[in-house]
DRENVEXMAR-568929 format. One record per residue (C-alpha): x, y, z; residue number from 1; residue in three letters; chain. Coordinates in nm, 3 decimals. Example, Ala and Ser with C-alpha at 12.3 -4.5 7.8 and 13.67 -1.06 7.14 Angstrom:
<recs>
u: 1.230 | v: -0.450 | w: 0.780 | num: 1 | residu: ala | chaine: A $
u: 1.367 | v: -0.106 | w: 0.714 | num: 2 | residu: ser | chaine: A $
</recs>
This chain:
<recs>
u: -0.754 | v: -4.409 | w: -2.752 | num: 1 | residu: met | chaine: A $
u: -0.656 | v: -4.136 | w: -2.510 | num: 2 | residu: thr | chaine: A $
u: -0.975 | v: -4.144 | w: -2.299 | num: 3 | residu: pro | chaine: A $
u: -0.942 | v: -4.521 | w: -2.252 | num: 4 | residu: val | chaine: A $
u: -0.585 | v: -4.485 | w: -2.134 | num: 5 | residu: arg | chaine: A $
u: -0.673 | v: -4.207 | w: -1.893 | num: 6 | residu: gln | chaine: A $
u: -0.963 | v: -4.404 | w: -1.753 | num: 7 | residu: gly | chaine: A $
u: -0.751 | v: -4.714 | w: -1.698 | num: 8 | residu: ser | chaine: A $
u: -0.457 | v: -4.542 | w: -1.527 | num: 9 | residu: asp | chaine: A $
u: -0.627 | v: -4.492 | w: -1.186 | num: 10 | residu: pro | chaine: A $
u: -0.744 | v: -4.852 | w: -1.187 | num: 11 | residu: val | chaine: A $
u: -0.395 | v: -4.970 | w: -1.267 | num: 12 | residu: arg | chaine: A $
u: -0.249 | v: -4.760 | w: -0.986 | num: 13 | residu: arg | chaine: A $
u: -0.496 | v: -4.913 | w: -0.740 | num: 14 | residu: val | chaine: A $
u: -0.400 | v: -5.263 | w: -0.858 | num: 15 | residu: val | chaine: A $
u: -0.032 | v: -5.184 | w: -0.803 | num: 16 | residu: ile | chaine: A $
u: -0.085 | v: -5.023 | w: -0.462 | num: 17 | residu: val | chaine: A $
u: -0.315 | v: -5.290 | w: -0.313 | num: 18 | residu: met | chaine: A $
u: -0.044 | v: -5.553 | w: -0.246 | num: 19 | residu: pro | chaine: A $
u: 0.164 | v: -5.294 | w: -0.062 | num: 20 | residu: ser | chaine: A $
u: -0.136 | v: -5.202 | w: 0.155 | num: 21 | residu: leu | chaine: A $
u: -0.164 | v: -5.566 | w: 0.259 | num: 22 | residu: phe | chaine: A $
u: 0.210 | v: -5.568 | w: 0.327 | num: 23 | residu: thr | chaine: A $
u: 0.178 | v: -5.263 | w: 0.554 | num: 24 | residu: leu | chaine: A $
u: -0.114 | v: -5.431 | w: 0.731 | num: 25 | residu: ala | chaine: A $
u: 0.119 | v: -5.727 | w: 0.785 | num: 26 | residu: asn | chaine: A $
u: 0.367 | v: -5.485 | w: 0.948 | num: 27 | residu: leu | chaine: A $
u: 0.091 | v: -5.339 | w: 1.165 | num: 28 | residu: phe | chaine: A $
u: 0.015 | v: -5.677 | w: 1.320 | num: 29 | residu: phe | chaine: A $
u: 0.385 | v: -5.757 | w: 1.355 | num: 30 | residu: gly | chaine: A $
u: 0.447 | v: -5.438 | w: 1.553 | num: 31 | residu: ile | chaine: A $
u: 0.130 | v: -5.491 | w: 1.753 | num: 32 | residu: trp | chaine: A $
u: 0.248 | v: -5.841 | w: 1.843 | num: 33 | residu: ala | chaine: A $
u: 0.574 | v: -5.697 | w: 1.980 | num: 34 | residu: ile | chaine: A $
u: 0.383 | v: -5.443 | w: 2.188 | num: 35 | residu: val | chaine: A $
u: 0.150 | v: -5.710 | w: 2.328 | num: 36 | residu: leu | chaine: A $
u: 0.443 | v: -5.940 | w: 2.408 | num: 37 | residu: ala | chaine: A $
u: 0.611 | v: -5.658 | w: 2.604 | num: 38 | residu: ser | chaine: A $
u: 0.289 | v: -5.630 | w: 2.807 | num: 39 | residu: arg | chaine: A $
u: 0.274 | v: -6.004 | w: 2.875 | num: 40 | residu: gly | chaine: A $
u: -0.019 | v: -6.076 | w: 2.641 | num: 41 | residu: asp | chaine: A $
u: 0.158 | v: -6.362 | w: 2.466 | num: 42 | residu: phe | chaine: A $
u: -0.157 | v: -6.536 | w: 2.346 | num: 43 | residu: tyr | chaine: A $
u: -0.286 | v: -6.249 | w: 2.132 | num: 44 | residu: arg | chaine: A $
u: 0.067 | v: -6.161 | w: 2.024 | num: 45 | residu: ala | chaine: A $
u: 0.116 | v: -6.512 | w: 1.884 | num: 46 | residu: ala | chaine: A $
u: -0.204 | v: -6.506 | w: 1.681 | num: 47 | residu: trp | chaine: A $
u: -0.127 | v: -6.162 | w: 1.544 | num: 48 | residu: tyr | chaine: A $
u: 0.184 | v: -6.320 | w: 1.390 | num: 49 | residu: ile | chaine: A $
u: -0.046 | v: -6.572 | w: 1.221 | num: 50 | residu: val | chaine: A $
u: -0.270 | v: -6.290 | w: 1.095 | num: 51 | residu: ile | chaine: A $
u: 0.042 | v: -6.123 | w: 0.957 | num: 52 | residu: ala | chaine: A $
u: 0.121 | v: -6.451 | w: 0.781 | num: 53 | residu: gly | chaine: A $
u: -0.222 | v: -6.459 | w: 0.619 | num: 54 | residu: val | chaine: A $
u: -0.173 | v: -6.101 | w: 0.498 | num: 55 | residu: leu | chaine: A $
u: 0.168 | v: -6.200 | w: 0.362 | num: 56 | residu: asp | chaine: A $
u: 0.000 | v: -6.471 | w: 0.154 | num: 57 | residu: val | chaine: A $
u: -0.266 | v: -6.230 | w: 0.032 | num: 58 | residu: leu | chaine: A $
u: -0.025 | v: -5.958 | w: -0.079 | num: 59 | residu: asp | chaine: A $
u: 0.163 | v: -6.205 | w: -0.296 | num: 60 | residu: gly | chaine: A $
u: -0.161 | v: -6.348 | w: -0.433 | num: 61 | residu: leu | chaine: A $
u: -0.291 | v: -6.004 | w: -0.526 | num: 62 | residu: leu | chaine: A $
u: 0.038 | v: -5.911 | w: -0.689 | num: 63 | residu: ala | chaine: A $
u: 0.034 | v: -6.223 | w: -0.905 | num: 64 | residu: arg | chaine: A $
u: -0.333 | v: -6.195 | w: -0.997 | num: 65 | residu: met | chaine: A $
u: -0.297 | v: -5.833 | w: -1.101 | num: 66 | residu: gly | chaine: A $
u: 0.049 | v: -5.874 | w: -1.251 | num: 67 | residu: asn | chaine: A $
u: 0.141 | v: -5.588 | w: -1.019 | num: 68 | residu: ala | chaine: A $
u: 0.478 | v: -5.694 | w: -0.882 | num: 69 | residu: gly | chaine: A $
u: 0.739 | v: -5.420 | w: -0.853 | num: 70 | residu: thr | chaine: A $
u: 1.091 | v: -5.408 | w: -0.717 | num: 71 | residu: arg | chaine: A $
u: 0.973 | v: -5.159 | w: -0.456 | num: 72 | residu: phe | chaine: A $
u: 0.699 | v: -5.398 | w: -0.342 | num: 73 | residu: gly | chaine: A $
u: 0.945 | v: -5.686 | w: -0.325 | num: 74 | residu: ala | chaine: A $
u: 1.190 | v: -5.491 | w: -0.107 | num: 75 | residu: glu | chaine: A $
u: 0.911 | v: -5.359 | w: 0.116 | num: 76 | residu: leu | chaine: A $
u: 0.777 | v: -5.712 | w: 0.158 | num: 77 | residu: asp | chaine: A $
u: 1.111 | v: -5.846 | w: 0.276 | num: 78 | residu: ser | chaine: A $
u: 1.166 | v: -5.561 | w: 0.521 | num: 79 | residu: leu | chaine: A $
u: 0.821 | v: -5.616 | w: 0.669 | num: 80 | residu: val | chaine: A $
u: 0.873 | v: -5.993 | w: 0.686 | num: 81 | residu: asp | chaine: A $
u: 1.190 | v: -5.939 | w: 0.889 | num: 82 | residu: leu | chaine: A $
u: 0.985 | v: -5.754 | w: 1.151 | num: 83 | residu: val | chaine: A $
u: 0.674 | v: -5.973 | w: 1.152 | num: 84 | residu: ser | chaine: A $
u: 0.840 | v: -6.315 | w: 1.121 | num: 85 | residu: phe | chaine: A $
u: 1.187 | v: -6.243 | w: 1.256 | num: 86 | residu: gly | chaine: A $
u: 1.185 | v: -5.978 | w: 1.528 | num: 87 | residu: val | chaine: A $
u: 0.829 | v: -6.029 | w: 1.658 | num: 88 | residu: ala | chaine: A $
u: 0.846 | v: -6.410 | w: 1.714 | num: 89 | residu: pro | chaine: A $
u: 1.194 | v: -6.370 | w: 1.862 | num: 90 | residu: ala | chaine: A $
u: 1.064 | v: -6.111 | w: 2.109 | num: 91 | residu: met | chaine: A $
u: 0.767 | v: -6.328 | w: 2.206 | num: 92 | residu: ile | chaine: A $
u: 1.001 | v: -6.620 | w: 2.274 | num: 93 | residu: thr | chaine: A $
u: 1.238 | v: -6.393 | w: 2.465 | num: 94 | residu: tyr | chaine: A $
u: 0.965 | v: -6.273 | w: 2.699 | num: 95 | residu: tyr | chaine: A $
u: 0.815 | v: -6.622 | w: 2.738 | num: 96 | residu: val | chaine: A $
u: 1.142 | v: -6.806 | w: 2.809 | num: 97 | residu: leu | chaine: A $
u: 1.480 | v: -6.653 | w: 2.740 | num: 98 | residu: phe | chaine: A $
u: 1.435 | v: -6.357 | w: 2.976 | num: 99 | residu: ala | chaine: A $
u: 1.424 | v: -6.607 | w: 3.263 | num: 100 | residu: his | chaine: A $
u: 1.729 | v: -6.812 | w: 3.163 | num: 101 | residu: leu | chaine: A $
u: 2.011 | v: -6.570 | w: 3.240 | num: 102 | residu: gly | chaine: A $
u: 2.171 | v: -6.254 | w: 3.111 | num: 103 | residu: asn | chaine: A $
u: 2.286 | v: -6.395 | w: 2.779 | num: 104 | residu: phe | chaine: A $
u: 1.997 | v: -6.621 | w: 2.677 | num: 105 | residu: ala | chaine: A $
u: 1.868 | v: -6.339 | w: 2.452 | num: 106 | residu: trp | chaine: A $
u: 2.141 | v: -6.445 | w: 2.209 | num: 107 | residu: ile | chaine: A $
u: 1.909 | v: -6.723 | w: 2.085 | num: 108 | residu: phe | chaine: A $
u: 1.652 | v: -6.461 | w: 1.985 | num: 109 | residu: ser | chaine: A $
u: 1.925 | v: -6.261 | w: 1.817 | num: 110 | residu: tyr | chaine: A $
u: 2.040 | v: -6.566 | w: 1.621 | num: 111 | residu: gly | chaine: A $
u: 1.685 | v: -6.628 | w: 1.499 | num: 112 | residu: phe | chaine: A $
u: 1.654 | v: -6.270 | w: 1.372 | num: 113 | residu: val | chaine: A $
u: 1.996 | v: -6.290 | w: 1.203 | num: 114 | residu: val | chaine: A $
u: 1.898 | v: -6.605 | w: 1.017 | num: 115 | residu: cys | chaine: A $
u: 1.566 | v: -6.452 | w: 0.913 | num: 116 | residu: ala | chaine: A $
u: 1.755 | v: -6.150 | w: 0.778 | num: 117 | residu: ala | chaine: A $
u: 2.000 | v: -6.371 | w: 0.590 | num: 118 | residu: leu | chaine: A $
u: 1.713 | v: -6.575 | w: 0.452 | num: 119 | residu: arg | chaine: A $
u: 1.533 | v: -6.267 | w: 0.320 | num: 120 | residu: leu | chaine: A $
u: 1.853 | v: -6.110 | w: 0.186 | num: 121 | residu: ala | chaine: A $
u: 1.924 | v: -6.428 | w: -0.009 | num: 122 | residu: arg | chaine: A $
u: 1.566 | v: -6.414 | w: -0.131 | num: 123 | residu: tyr | chaine: A $
u: 1.629 | v: -6.069 | w: -0.277 | num: 124 | residu: asn | chaine: A $
u: 1.968 | v: -6.140 | w: -0.433 | num: 125 | residu: val | chaine: A $
u: 1.871 | v: -6.460 | w: -0.617 | num: 126 | residu: his | chaine: A $
u: 1.579 | v: -6.322 | w: -0.814 | num: 127 | residu: thr | chaine: A $
u: 1.372 | v: -6.587 | w: -0.986 | num: 128 | residu: gly | chaine: A $
u: 1.119 | v: -6.525 | w: -1.258 | num: 129 | residu: gly | chaine: A $
u: 0.897 | v: -6.827 | w: -1.217 | num: 130 | residu: glu | chaine: A $
u: 0.676 | v: -6.960 | w: -0.942 | num: 131 | residu: his | chaine: A $
u: 0.865 | v: -7.269 | w: -0.834 | num: 132 | residu: lys | chaine: A $
u: 0.714 | v: -7.576 | w: -0.676 | num: 133 | residu: ala | chaine: A $
u: 0.928 | v: -7.556 | w: -0.361 | num: 134 | residu: his | chaine: A $
u: 1.100 | v: -7.320 | w: -0.123 | num: 135 | residu: phe | chaine: A $
u: 1.477 | v: -7.346 | w: -0.090 | num: 136 | residu: asn | chaine: A $
u: 1.517 | v: -7.330 | w: 0.285 | num: 137 | residu: gly | chaine: A $
u: 1.243 | v: -7.289 | w: 0.544 | num: 138 | residu: leu | chaine: A $
u: 1.035 | v: -6.977 | w: 0.470 | num: 139 | residu: pro | chaine: A $
u: 1.070 | v: -6.711 | w: 0.737 | num: 140 | residu: ser | chaine: A $
u: 0.690 | v: -6.693 | w: 0.752 | num: 141 | residu: thr | chaine: A $
u: 0.664 | v: -7.059 | w: 0.853 | num: 142 | residu: ala | chaine: A $
u: 0.954 | v: -7.030 | w: 1.099 | num: 143 | residu: ala | chaine: A $
u: 0.807 | v: -6.722 | w: 1.266 | num: 144 | residu: gly | chaine: A $
u: 0.456 | v: -6.864 | w: 1.297 | num: 145 | residu: met | chaine: A $
u: 0.585 | v: -7.196 | w: 1.434 | num: 146 | residu: thr | chaine: A $
u: 0.793 | v: -7.023 | w: 1.701 | num: 147 | residu: leu | chaine: A $
u: 0.518 | v: -6.779 | w: 1.794 | num: 148 | residu: ala | chaine: A $
u: 0.238 | v: -7.036 | w: 1.830 | num: 149 | residu: thr | chaine: A $
u: 0.422 | v: -7.238 | w: 2.094 | num: 150 | residu: tyr | chaine: A $
u: 0.261 | v: -7.026 | w: 2.366 | num: 151 | residu: tyr | chaine: A $
u: -0.101 | v: -7.084 | w: 2.255 | num: 152 | residu: pro | chaine: A $
u: -0.020 | v: -7.455 | w: 2.240 | num: 153 | residu: phe | chaine: A $
u: 0.077 | v: -7.443 | w: 2.610 | num: 154 | residu: thr | chaine: A $
u: -0.279 | v: -7.339 | w: 2.697 | num: 155 | residu: thr | chaine: A $
u: -0.434 | v: -7.658 | w: 2.555 | num: 156 | residu: thr | chaine: A $
u: -0.545 | v: -7.964 | w: 2.748 | num: 157 | residu: gly | chaine: A $
u: -0.315 | v: -8.182 | w: 2.537 | num: 158 | residu: leu | chaine: A $
u: -0.011 | v: -7.986 | w: 2.653 | num: 159 | residu: tyr | chaine: A $
u: -0.115 | v: -7.948 | w: 3.017 | num: 160 | residu: gln | chaine: A $
u: -0.233 | v: -8.307 | w: 3.066 | num: 161 | residu: asp | chaine: A $
u: 0.018 | v: -8.505 | w: 2.861 | num: 162 | residu: gln | chaine: A $
u: 0.316 | v: -8.294 | w: 2.752 | num: 163 | residu: leu | chaine: A $
u: 0.379 | v: -8.056 | w: 3.040 | num: 164 | residu: asp | chaine: A $
u: 0.642 | v: -8.286 | w: 3.194 | num: 165 | residu: gln | chaine: A $
u: 0.874 | v: -8.262 | w: 2.895 | num: 166 | residu: leu | chaine: A $
u: 1.184 | v: -8.038 | w: 2.932 | num: 167 | residu: pro | chaine: A $
u: 1.030 | v: -7.753 | w: 2.734 | num: 168 | residu: trp | chaine: A $
u: 1.299 | v: -7.499 | w: 2.824 | num: 169 | residu: asn | chaine: A $
u: 1.561 | v: -7.709 | w: 2.650 | num: 170 | residu: gln | chaine: A $
u: 1.323 | v: -7.809 | w: 2.370 | num: 171 | residu: leu | chaine: A $
u: 1.235 | v: -7.449 | w: 2.291 | num: 172 | residu: leu | chaine: A $
u: 1.603 | v: -7.356 | w: 2.275 | num: 173 | residu: ile | chaine: A $
u: 1.660 | v: -7.647 | w: 2.038 | num: 174 | residu: phe | chaine: A $
u: 1.356 | v: -7.547 | w: 1.831 | num: 175 | residu: leu | chaine: A $
u: 1.478 | v: -7.188 | w: 1.800 | num: 176 | residu: thr | chaine: A $
u: 1.820 | v: -7.307 | w: 1.681 | num: 177 | residu: ile | chaine: A $
u: 1.666 | v: -7.562 | w: 1.444 | num: 178 | residu: ala | chaine: A $
u: 1.432 | v: -7.307 | w: 1.286 | num: 179 | residu: leu | chaine: A $
u: 1.720 | v: -7.062 | w: 1.248 | num: 180 | residu: ser | chaine: A $
u: 1.940 | v: -7.317 | w: 1.072 | num: 181 | residu: ile | chaine: A $
u: 1.652 | v: -7.440 | w: 0.854 | num: 182 | residu: ala | chaine: A $
u: 1.591 | v: -7.087 | w: 0.724 | num: 183 | residu: met | chaine: A $
u: 1.945 | v: -7.049 | w: 0.591 | num: 184 | residu: val | chaine: A $
u: 1.976 | v: -7.408 | w: 0.473 | num: 185 | residu: ser | chaine: A $
u: 1.921 | v: -7.543 | w: 0.122 | num: 186 | residu: asn | chaine: A $
u: 1.655 | v: -7.788 | w: 0.238 | num: 187 | residu: ile | chaine: A $
u: 1.363 | v: -7.790 | w: -0.003 | num: 188 | residu: lys | chaine: A $
u: 1.018 | v: -7.725 | w: 0.141 | num: 189 | residu: tyr | chaine: A $
u: 0.700 | v: -7.777 | w: -0.058 | num: 190 | residu: ala | chaine: A $
u: 0.452 | v: -7.498 | w: -0.111 | num: 191 | residu: arg | chaine: A $
u: 0.088 | v: -7.548 | w: -0.029 | num: 192 | residu: leu | chaine: A $
u: -0.066 | v: -7.749 | w: -0.315 | num: 193 | residu: pro | chaine: A $
u: -0.270 | v: -7.549 | w: -0.561 | num: 194 | residu: arg | chaine: A $
u: -0.646 | v: -7.586 | w: -0.557 | num: 195 | residu: ile | chaine: A $
u: -0.831 | v: -7.725 | w: -0.859 | num: 196 | residu: gly | chaine: A $
u: -1.137 | v: -7.927 | w: -0.955 | num: 197 | residu: leu | chaine: A $
u: -1.021 | v: -8.081 | w: -1.282 | num: 198 | residu: arg | chaine: A $
u: -0.740 | v: -8.306 | w: -1.165 | num: 199 | residu: ser | chaine: A $
u: -0.654 | v: -8.540 | w: -0.879 | num: 200 | residu: ala | chaine: A $
u: -0.370 | v: -8.308 | w: -0.775 | num: 201 | residu: arg | chaine: A $
u: -0.605 | v: -8.011 | w: -0.763 | num: 202 | residu: gly | chaine: A $
u: -0.859 | v: -8.203 | w: -0.556 | num: 203 | residu: leu | chaine: A $
u: -0.587 | v: -8.311 | w: -0.314 | num: 204 | residu: ile | chaine: A $
u: -0.478 | v: -7.948 | w: -0.290 | num: 205 | residu: gly | chaine: A $
u: -0.837 | v: -7.847 | w: -0.214 | num: 206 | residu: leu | chaine: A $
u: -0.863 | v: -8.113 | w: 0.058 | num: 207 | residu: ala | chaine: A $
u: -0.532 | v: -8.012 | w: 0.218 | num: 208 | residu: val | chaine: A $
u: -0.617 | v: -7.641 | w: 0.220 | num: 209 | residu: asn | chaine: A $
u: -0.968 | v: -7.701 | w: 0.354 | num: 210 | residu: leu | chaine: A $
u: -0.832 | v: -7.925 | w: 0.629 | num: 211 | residu: thr | chaine: A $
u: -0.585 | v: -7.659 | w: 0.738 | num: 212 | residu: ile | chaine: A $
u: -0.852 | v: -7.387 | w: 0.722 | num: 213 | residu: leu | chaine: A $
u: -1.113 | v: -7.580 | w: 0.920 | num: 214 | residu: ile | chaine: A $
u: -0.862 | v: -7.700 | w: 1.181 | num: 215 | residu: ser | chaine: A $
u: -0.730 | v: -7.347 | w: 1.223 | num: 216 | residu: thr | chaine: A $
u: -1.083 | v: -7.212 | w: 1.271 | num: 217 | residu: met | chaine: A $
u: -1.203 | v: -7.469 | w: 1.524 | num: 218 | residu: phe | chaine: A $
u: -0.889 | v: -7.605 | w: 1.696 | num: 219 | residu: ala | chaine: A $
u: -0.618 | v: -7.349 | w: 1.626 | num: 220 | residu: arg | chaine: A $
u: -0.446 | v: -7.365 | w: 1.964 | num: 221 | residu: asp | chaine: A $
u: -0.388 | v: -7.739 | w: 1.950 | num: 222 | residu: val | chaine: A $
u: -0.338 | v: -7.761 | w: 1.573 | num: 223 | residu: phe | chaine: A $
u: -0.110 | v: -7.483 | w: 1.452 | num: 224 | residu: phe | chaine: A $
u: 0.209 | v: -7.544 | w: 1.650 | num: 225 | residu: phe | chaine: A $
u: 0.220 | v: -7.921 | w: 1.576 | num: 226 | residu: pro | chaine: A $
u: 0.150 | v: -7.839 | w: 1.210 | num: 227 | residu: leu | chaine: A $
u: 0.457 | v: -7.613 | w: 1.206 | num: 228 | residu: gly | chaine: A $
u: 0.671 | v: -7.881 | w: 1.369 | num: 229 | residu: ile | chaine: A $
u: 0.547 | v: -8.137 | w: 1.117 | num: 230 | residu: ala | chaine: A $
u: 0.629 | v: -7.904 | w: 0.825 | num: 231 | residu: tyr | chaine: A $
u: 0.980 | v: -7.835 | w: 0.955 | num: 232 | residu: val | chaine: A $
u: 1.040 | v: -8.206 | w: 1.018 | num: 233 | residu: ser | chaine: A $
u: 0.907 | v: -8.298 | w: 0.674 | num: 234 | residu: tyr | chaine: A $
u: 1.173 | v: -8.087 | w: 0.504 | num: 235 | residu: gly | chaine: A $
u: 1.454 | v: -8.230 | w: 0.715 | num: 236 | residu: val | chaine: A $
u: 1.343 | v: -8.592 | w: 0.667 | num: 237 | residu: ile | chaine: A $
u: 1.285 | v: -8.544 | w: 0.295 | num: 238 | residu: arg | chaine: A $
u: 1.628 | v: -8.384 | w: 0.258 | num: 239 | residu: gly | chaine: A $
u: 1.793 | v: -8.669 | w: 0.447 | num: 240 | residu: ala | chaine: A $
u: 1.618 | v: -8.934 | w: 0.235 | num: 241 | residu: val | chaine: A $
u: 1.718 | v: -8.758 | w: -0.089 | num: 242 | residu: val | chaine: A $
u: 2.078 | v: -8.720 | w: 0.031 | num: 243 | residu: ala | chaine: A $
u: 2.099 | v: -9.090 | w: 0.128 | num: 244 | residu: ile | chaine: A $
u: 1.955 | v: -9.191 | w: -0.208 | num: 245 | residu: gly | chaine: A $
u: 2.202 | v: -8.975 | w: -0.399 | num: 246 | residu: glu | chaine: A $
u: 2.489 | v: -9.104 | w: -0.189 | num: 247 | residu: ser | chaine: A $
u: 2.389 | v: -9.466 | w: -0.257 | num: 248 | residu: ala | chaine: A $
u: 2.363 | v: -9.393 | w: -0.629 | num: 249 | residu: glu | chaine: A $
u: 2.710 | v: -9.238 | w: -0.636 | num: 250 | residu: his | chaine: A $
u: 2.855 | v: -9.542 | w: -0.460 | num: 251 | residu: arg | chaine: A $
u: 2.736 | v: -9.788 | w: -0.725 | num: 252 | residu: gln | chaine: A $
u: 3.039 | v: -9.977 | w: -0.864 | num: 253 | residu: pro | chaine: A $
u: 3.159 | v: -9.931 | w: -1.219 | num: 254 | residu: gly | chaine: A $
u: 3.014 | v: -9.585 | w: -1.263 | num: 255 | residu: gln | chaine: A $
u: 3.204 | v: -9.264 | w: -1.310 | num: 256 | residu: leu | chaine: A $
u: 2.974 | v: -8.967 | w: -1.283 | num: 257 | residu: met | chaine: A $
u: 3.077 | v: -8.608 | w: -1.333 | num: 258 | residu: leu | chaine: A $
u: 2.847 | v: -8.341 | w: -1.197 | num: 259 | residu: his | chaine: A $
u: 2.849 | v: -7.971 | w: -1.250 | num: 260 | residu: asp | chaine: A $
u: 2.804 | v: -7.769 | w: -0.936 | num: 261 | residu: ala | chaine: A $
u: 2.449 | v: -7.659 | w: -0.900 | num: 262 | residu: asp | chaine: A $
u: 2.392 | v: -7.291 | w: -0.886 | num: 263 | residu: gly | chaine: A $
u: 2.162 | v: -7.133 | w: -0.632 | num: 264 | residu: pro | chaine: A $
u: 1.809 | v: -7.250 | w: -0.676 | num: 265 | residu: asp | chaine: A $
u: 1.597 | v: -7.031 | w: -0.456 | num: 266 | residu: asp | chaine: A $
u: 1.228 | v: -6.990 | w: -0.432 | num: 267 | residu: asp | chaine: A $
u: 1.215 | v: -6.619 | w: -0.469 | num: 268 | residu: his | chaine: A $
u: 0.877 | v: -6.477 | w: -0.513 | num: 269 | residu: arg | chaine: A $
u: 1.001 | v: -6.192 | w: -0.724 | num: 270 | residu: arg | chaine: A $
u: 0.774 | v: -6.293 | w: -0.997 | num: 271 | residu: glu | chaine: A $
u: 0.591 | v: -6.071 | w: -0.836 | num: 272 | residu: pro | chaine: A $
u: 0.618 | v: -6.118 | w: -0.459 | num: 273 | residu: pro | chaine: A $
u: 0.451 | v: -6.420 | w: -0.305 | num: 274 | residu: ala | chaine: A $
u: 0.422 | v: -6.536 | w: 0.051 | num: 275 | residu: ala | chaine: A $
u: 0.677 | v: -6.733 | w: 0.240 | num: 276 | residu: gly | chaine: A $
u: 1.010 | v: -6.554 | w: 0.227 | num: 277 | residu: gly | chaine: A $
</recs>
């Protein structure tokens, strides 16, 4: 019995450490994106945020597959996410736009980072044990990647030929505020559907994931930013429809309904850590 245990300990340690290595790689690209943004290389900086997002997905996937989630890994993941999907996208947006709008326009970048920090802090406090079907509030990963990929979108023919005349200064300010509010809201956002071959839902999940992967590979500049906008809008519209439906139900005559206050229902990945805080 003893030799088996000794032989398995190093393997187990590697399994536990691997997710944290991916998390630190996430941080590497987040810091690199900030450095590139300070040098004016906004295009590469934006896509390094996306690479950080992919690594964020992988660290959670590895942790779940190896049953290797730890409290240390969860805290490290949130601290790294604040840099890669809070500070880095805010700095890219500051250098692209806010630095040219006056002495106090940086406050929009500050507000985005604050909301990302609040989002991740809430993520840590409300620890959930199961992998839920939705996120409660916009994940900081999605918010950061959406904000960061605006600049690559400006290099596309679609933007330059058809959308360049829109008031993008005002729209980007509105987008920054909207993403900030969405992160700290209770709006429910769906996770990516799981992939499978034995059910219609699994096949739909496979189709959705393949579509995103192929579009990102071959048309990433024109695809990724609109995808982020669509995802943010989906949550808001879905939340509004649900709220209207519940309001109409409560207004039905002759019914007296008593409801207990719902407790916090967050999407925390602490089951072990998963992507999308």
